C-alpha positions in Angstrom: 65.2 -20.5 2.5 63.5 -17.1 2.5 65.0 -16.1 5.9 68.5 -17.4 4.9 68.2 -15.2 1.7 67.3 -12.2 3.9 70.4 -12.8 6.0 72.7 -13.0 3.0 71.3 -10.1 1.0 70.2 -7.7 3.7 72.8 -5.0 3.4 70.4 -2.1 4.0 67.9 -1.2 6.7 65.2 -0.8 4.1 65.4 -4.4 3.0 64.9 -5.6 6.6 61.9 -3.2 7.0 60.4 -4.5 3.8 60.8 -8.0 5.1 59.2 -7.3 8.4 56.4 -5.5 6.6 55.2 -8.8 5.4 54.2 -9.8 8.9 50.9 -8.0 9.5 50.8 -6.3 6.1 47.5 -4.3 5.8 48.3 -2.6 2.5 51.2 -2.0 0.2 52.9 0.2 2.8 50.7 -0.4 5.9 51.0 -2.7 8.9 48.8 -3.9 11.7 50.8 -6.0 14.1 49.1 -6.0 17.5 50.4 -7.5 20.7 50.0 -11.3 20.9 48.3 -11.5 17.5 49.4 -14.2 15.1 51.2 -11.7 12.9 53.0 -10.4 15.9 54.1 -13.9 17.0 55.2 -14.8 13.5 57.4 -11.6 13.3 59.0 -12.4 16.7 59.7 -16.0 15.7 61.1 -14.9 12.3 63.4 -12.4 14.1 64.4 -15.2 16.5 65.6 -17.3 13.6 67.4 -14.4 12.0 69.2 -13.4 15.2 70.4 -17.0 15.5 71.9 -16.9 12.0 73.6 -13.6 12.8 75.7 -15.0 15.7 73.3 -13.5 18.2 72.0 -15.9 20.9 68.2 -15.4 20.8 65.8 -15.9 23.7 62.4 -14.7 24.8 61.4 -13.5 28.3 58.1 -14.5 29.9 56.0 -11.6 28.4 57.3 -12.0 24.8 60.2 -9.6 24.6 62.8 -11.0 22.2 66.6 -10.6 22.7 69.6 -11.4 20.6 72.6 -11.6 22.9 76.3 -11.3 22.3 78.3 -12.3 25.3 81.1 -9.9 26.3 84.7 -10.9 26.7 85.0 -9.5 30.2 83.1 -12.2 32.2 83.5 -10.0 35.3 81.3 -7.3 33.7 77.8 -8.5 34.5 75.8 -5.6 33.0 74.5 -5.6 29.4 73.9 -2.8 26.9 70.4 -3.1 25.5 69.8 -1.7 22.0 66.5 -1.8 20.1 62.8 -0.8 20.0 59.3 -2.3 19.7 57.8 -4.7 17.2 54.1 -3.9 17.6 52.3 -1.3 15.4 49.3 0.9 15.6 46.3 -0.2 13.5 47.2 0.3 9.8 50.4 2.0 10.8 53.6 2.4 8.7 56.6 0.1 8.4 59.2 2.3 10.1 57.8 3.2 13.5 59.5 1.0 16.2 60.7 -1.6 13.7 63.4 0.8 12.4 65.0 0.8 15.8 65.2 -3.0 15.8 66.6 -3.2 12.3 69.2 -0.4 13.0 70.3 -2.2 16.2 70.6 -5.5 14.5 72.6 -4.1 11.6 74.9 -2.1 13.9 75.7 -5.1 16.1 76.2 -7.4 13.1 78.7 -5.0 11.5 80.5 -4.5 14.8 80.9 -8.3 15.2 82.1 -8.7 11.6 84.6 -5.8 11.9 85.8 -6.1 15.5 84.7 -9.5 16.9 83.2 -9.9 20.3 82.8 -6.8 22.5 84.2 -6.3 25.9 80.7 -5.8 27.4 77.7 -7.8 26.6 75.3 -6.4 24.0 71.7 -7.4 23.4 69.5 -6.4 20.5 65.9 -6.1 21.7 62.6 -6.6 19.9 60.3 -5.3 22.6 56.9 -6.9 22.6 54.7 -3.8 22.9 54.8 0.0 23.2 51.8 1.4 21.4 48.7 0.4 23.4 46.8 -0.3 20.2 45.2 -3.6 21.3 44.9 -3.2 25.1 44.5 0.0 27.1 48.0 -0.2 28.4 51.3 1.1 26.9 54.9 0.0 27.2 54.0 -3.6 28.2 57.5 -4.8 27.1 59.7 -2.1 28.6 57.4 -1.7 31.6 58.0 -5.4 32.5 61.7 -5.2 32.0 61.9 -2.2 34.4 59.3 -3.6 36.9 57.1 -0.6 36.3 54.2 -3.0 35.4 54.7 -5.2 38.4 51.4 -4.4 40.0 49.3 -4.7 36.8 46.6 -7.3 37.0 46.6 -8.6 33.4 43.3 -10.5 33.8 41.4 -7.2 34.2 42.8 -5.6 31.1 40.8 -6.5 28.0 40.7 -5.6 24.3 37.7 -4.5 22.3 36.6 -8.1 21.9 36.8 -8.6 25.7 39.9 -10.8 25.4 42.1 -10.3 28.4 45.7 -9.4 28.2 46.4 -12.5 30.3 44.6 -15.0 28.1 46.1 -13.5 24.9 49.6 -13.9 26.5 48.9 -17.4 27.6 47.6 -18.4 24.2 51.0 -17.5 22.7 52.9 -19.5 25.4 54.0 -16.6 27.6 53.2 -15.9 31.2 53.6 -19.5 32.1 57.1 -19.4 33.5 58.6 -21.2 30.5 60.9 -18.3 29.8 63.1 -16.0 32.1 61.2 -13.4 34.1 61.2 -10.1 32.3 62.7 -7.9 35.0 66.3 -6.9 34.2 68.6 -5.5 36.9 71.6 -6.1 34.8 71.3 -3.3 32.3 73.9 -0.5 32.2 72.5 1.3 29.1 69.5 1.4 26.7 70.0 2.9 23.3 67.1 3.5 20.9 67.0 5.1 17.4 63.6 6.0 16.0 62.0 8.0 13.2 61.2 11.4 14.4 57.4 11.2 13.8 57.5 15.0 13.2 58.8 17.4 10.6 61.4 19.4 12.6 64.5 17.5 11.3 63.3 17.5 7.7 62.4 21.2 7.7 65.7 22.2 9.4 67.7 19.9 7.0 69.2 17.9 9.9 70.3 14.3 9.7 70.2 13.3 13.4 68.1 14.5 16.3 69.6 14.0 19.8 66.8 13.8 22.3 67.4 15.5 25.6 64.1 14.8 27.2 60.7 13.1 26.5 57.4 14.7 27.4 55.1 13.3 30.1 52.0 11.6 28.8 48.7 10.9 30.4 45.9 8.9 28.7 42.4 8.7 29.8 39.2 6.8 28.9 36.2 9.0 29.7 32.7 7.6 29.8 29.7 10.0 29.7 26.4 8.3 30.8 23.1 9.9 30.0 19.7 8.6 29.1 18.3 7.2 25.9 15.0 8.8 24.6 13.1 9.3 21.4 14.9 11.9 19.2 11.6 13.3 18.0 9.4 13.4 21.1 11.8 14.4 23.9 12.0 18.2 24.4 15.5 19.7 24.4 15.1 20.9 28.0 14.3 17.4 29.3 17.1 15.5 27.6 20.1 13.9 29.4 22.1 13.6 26.2 25.5 11.9 26.6 26.6 13.0 23.1 25.9 16.7 23.8 27.9 16.6 27.0 30.7 14.5 25.5 31.1 17.0 22.6 31.2 19.9 25.1 33.9 18.2 27.1 36.0 17.4 24.0 35.9 21.0 22.8 36.6 22.4 26.3 39.6 20.0 26.8 41.2 21.4 23.6 40.5 25.0 24.8 42.2 24.3 28.1 45.3 23.0 26.4 45.5 26.1 24.1 45.1 28.4 27.0 47.6 26.8 29.5 50.8 26.4 27.5 52.0 26.4 23.9 53.8 23.1 24.4 50.7 21.4 25.9 48.8 19.1 23.5 45.4 17.4 24.1 43.9 14.9 21.7 40.6 13.0 21.4 41.3 10.1 19.0 38.7 7.5 19.6 34.9 7.8 20.2 32.2 5.1 20.7 28.5 6.0 21.1 25.6 3.9 22.3 23.1 3.0 21.0 24.7 4.7 17.9 21.3 5.1 16.2 20.2 8.2 14.2 16.8 8.5 15.9 17.7 7.8 19.5 19.2 10.2 22.0 22.6 8.8 23.0 22.8 7.3 26.5 26.6 6.7 26.6 29.7 8.0 24.9 33.2 6.7 25.6 36.2 8.6 24.3 39.9 8.7 24.7 42.0 11.7 25.8 45.8 11.9 25.3 47.6 14.8 27.1 51.3 15.6 26.8 53.8 18.2 28.2 57.4 18.3 29.4 56.3 19.4 32.9 54.5 17.4 35.5 53.2 20.6 37.0 51.5 21.6 33.8 50.0 18.1 33.4 48.7 18.3 37.0 47.2 21.7 36.3 45.5 20.4 33.2 44.0 17.5 35.0 42.7 19.7 37.8 40.9 22.0 35.3 39.6 18.9 33.5 38.1 17.5 36.7 36.6 20.9 37.7 34.9 21.1 34.2 33.5 17.6 34.5 32.0 18.2 37.9 30.3 21.4 36.6 29.0 19.5 33.6 27.5 16.8 35.8 25.6 19.3 37.8 24.3 21.3 34.8 23.5 18.5 32.4 22.6 15.7 34.9 25.0 13.3 33.3 27.4 11.0 35.0 31.1 11.0 33.9 33.6 8.3 34.8 37.3 9.0 34.2 39.9 6.3 34.0 43.5 7.5 33.7 45.3 4.4 32.4 48.6 5.9 31.4 50.6 8.3 33.6 54.2 8.5 32.2 56.3 11.2 33.7 58.7 13.4 31.6 62.1 11.8 31.5 65.5 13.3 30.7 68.0 11.3 28.7 71.4 10.6 30.2 73.6 13.7 29.8 76.8 11.7 29.1 75.0 9.8 26.2 73.7 13.0 24.8 77.2 14.3 24.7 78.5 11.0 23.2 75.8 11.1 20.5 76.7 14.6 19.6 80.4 13.8 19.5 79.9 10.8 17.2 77.4 12.6 14.9 79.9 15.5 14.5 82.8 13.1 13.8 80.7 11.3 11.1 79.8 14.7 9.6 76.1 14.5 10.2 74.0 17.6 10.7 72.7 17.4 14.2 70.0 19.0 16.4 69.2 18.8 20.1 65.5 18.4 20.7 62.7 17.1 22.9 60.4 14.3 22.0 56.6 15.0 22.0 56.0 11.3 21.4 56.4 8.5 24.0 59.0 5.9 23.5 60.4 2.9 25.3 63.4 5.1 26.1 61.1 7.0 28.4 60.5 3.9 30.5 64.2 2.9 30.5 65.3 6.5 31.3 64.7 6.1 35.0 66.1 2.5 35.1 69.5 2.8 33.4 71.5 5.3 31.3 69.4 5.9 28.2 69.8 7.5 24.8 67.2 8.3 22.1 68.1 9.4 18.6 65.8 10.5 15.8 66.2 10.4 12.0 63.9 12.6 9.8 60.4 11.6 8.8 59.2 12.7 5.4 56.5 15.5 5.9 56.4 14.5 9.6 54.0 11.7 8.8 53.9 8.8 11.3 51.4 6.1 12.5 50.3 6.0 8.8 51.0 3.8 5.8 52.4 7.0 4.3 55.2 7.1 6.8 58.7 7.2 5.1 62.3 7.9 5.8 64.9 8.0 3.1 67.6 5.3 3.0 70.5 7.7 3.7 68.8 8.9 6.8 68.1 5.4 7.9 71.8 4.7 7.5 72.8 7.8 9.4 71.0 6.5 12.4 72.7 3.2 12.1 76.1 4.9 11.8 75.7 7.0 15.0 74.2 4.2 16.9 77.0 1.8 15.9 79.7 4.4 16.9 78.0 4.8 20.3 77.8 1.1 20.9 81.5 0.7 19.9 82.5 3.4 22.4 80.5 1.8 25.2 81.2 -1.8 24.5 84.6 -2.0 22.7 86.8 0.9 23.6 88.6 -0.7 26.5 88.9 -4.0 24.7 92.6 -3.7 24.0 93.4 -4.3 27.8 91.8 -7.7 27.6 92.8 -10.9 25.8 91.5 -10.9 22.2 88.7 -13.4 21.8 87.4 -12.7 18.4 85.7 -16.0 18.0 81.9 -15.8 18.2 81.5 -19.3 19.4 
């Protein structure tokens, strides 16, 4: 009854976001919904039921991506337009990131069906299983499987912080067993995604819609510094092999490299683990993350070269051993020029204030951008806050994203419909 009530009363994006917030609710406004967790599975199953009640034909693929399909009138047109975003969250994140793109796509397609009947070309609303990399050291698991970019990944070797493998977590939820269609999709003509900006540019410039022209490249590393544990009080400073000292030096230097090379280059250490993590023992191992982003592959390569040179020098001088694992290497991607133009045209027609921009955050659109024609739209984020329970976007801006997305879908999927027999029935 609760899900049926949602379907009948959900006239706003916010009401859908509030409903999805109940799956993995970590606080009044916070969410933790990690890949293949129970909360993640419950959210996907609930969306499955709702899609079915919305005249969308729901189905999973074999890694857990969820789709709601509306078959196009033109049976000779084999390609589909995919619209949506990701269902997973960061740990204690907000209720807008990713999920807004799913809700916006769902509402846009529902309204198009109600107002115009079935489209000429098939449309699918997607709730992609994972994008964030919050549970496993791997990003874009959903879109990466759809586009075959994760074909060579050995999922038994990827483990979370509790040493649960990606493979076993997937199997536990019934995926990866061949029960569902294989995830690769060679039948996609377009991918459209709308997302909160996760920055403050649109809000500060008083814009309603951001039209993304390109998404920065992103590299993520896990860096392990190995030293030697000794007594904190009895080991002279000149005889120490202190992993913490060396790790701290690297972290500071990595930031300095970014500041020196380019104003658009960003470098972030976000996670640190120390062993034995005891006040009176010299640390023998520090593991930390490094996230580096820039619109140019050349600049990213230059950063990595300087990073490796610095590490080699530190190993010689401090007698530590440093292991570097680059587990994400996503290249900068341009969005499709014709869709950028279409987004601008529809935004102007709807009288929304519009800005062209680049995305400093990674999105599923980055993965689809080299696979099919892809568009990414932003709506403002209050104070630029994201990946936080304080994340918020006003209802009128949420609706603006739906309106532009809906108009784009109509142009792509409906505009030639008049030349075909009218089959408005959804059966």
